[in-house]
N, C-alpha and C positions, 0 to 999 in steps of 0.2 A: 562562651560556647564557640567551639571551632567548627568551621564549615569545611566539609570535605569537597574540594573543587571537582574531583573526578566523579564523585557520586552526584553532585549537583549537575554536572554536564550530562551524565547518563540519564538522569531524570528529565532534564529539559529536552533532550533528544528523544526520549521515550514518548513524551507528550506531543512533541512535534510530529513524530512518526504516527502516533495515534490519530491526530487531526488529519494528516495526509491520507492515511489508510481509510478512515471512515469517510472522509470527503470524497474519495475516489468512487464510492458507491452512489453519490449524489451528483457527481460531476457531469453526467450526460444532460442533466436538466439545468445546471447552473452556469456553465461556461461554454463559450462558442466551440463548435465542433473542431475548428482549426487548432485551437489551444488544447482541447481535450485529446485529440488524436496525437498531438506532439507529446503531451505529458504522459499519457498512457503508453505511447510508443517507446518513449525513453525508458519507462519502467520495464516494459517487456524486453527491450534490448539489453538492459543491464543484467537481467536474469540469463539471457542467452549468452552474452559475451563474457560475463564475469562468473556466472553460475551461482550468484548470490545477490542478496540485497545489500547495497553498499552502506545504507544508513543503519542497518541492523547491527553491524559490528561496532558502530560508533556509540551505541548505548550499552555496550558490554555483553551482547548476546552472540554466542558462537553458533555457527550453522552445522558444525561437525555431526551433530546427532539428528539432523533434519529439521532443526528449529526454524521457524519463520516468525514474523512479527505476530501473527495471529496466535500461534501456539504459545509464544511468550506471554501475550496478553491473557490468554486463557489460564495459563499456569499462575500468573499473578492473581487471578480471580479464584484460584483454588480448583480449577477444572483441569483434568488430565486429557489433553486432546490427542487425536490420532495425527501425529506430525506428518507422516508421509501423505496422508489424504489431504490435509490442509495445504501442503506445499504444492501438490499436483493441481488441486482445485483452483487455488489462487493464480498460479503461474500459467497453467495451460487453459483454464476455462474462464475464470472470473474477469481478468483483465481484457482478454480478447472479446468476451461477451460485452463488457462495458464499451469497448470501441464500436461494436456493431449496434448496440442500443443507442449510442450517441448519434451515429450516422442515420439510423432509422428514424429516430425522434426528430432530429434537427434538419437533416437533408431531405429524407423521403417524405416525412409528414409536415415539414416546414415550420416546426415549432421553434420559437425564439428562446434562447437561454434566458434564465431569470436574472442573472447578474451581468455578464458581458460575454 
């Protein structure tokens, strides 16, 4: 049995991207606000400066049609997403909201992160 190295790389990066994306929704409660602001800030900056997600292309998804990681995930699950809505929602609202939630939870309310 021959293993396709490119397909294997794409699948590995897909699963890594999935863990990072899903983890971003829990990050305000798990990781210190300093690291969270840095990680989410870099994510937001990549969208501003490059106009795309740098990791998305690494697992074989083109953004020419408005695809995002979530739209790709939904398509893999057999769901046809509204790609422009997901793109705007994640890039303009979700990541900035996660930054604000992190600061509110940890700095304003004084809650400690669960991990570090």
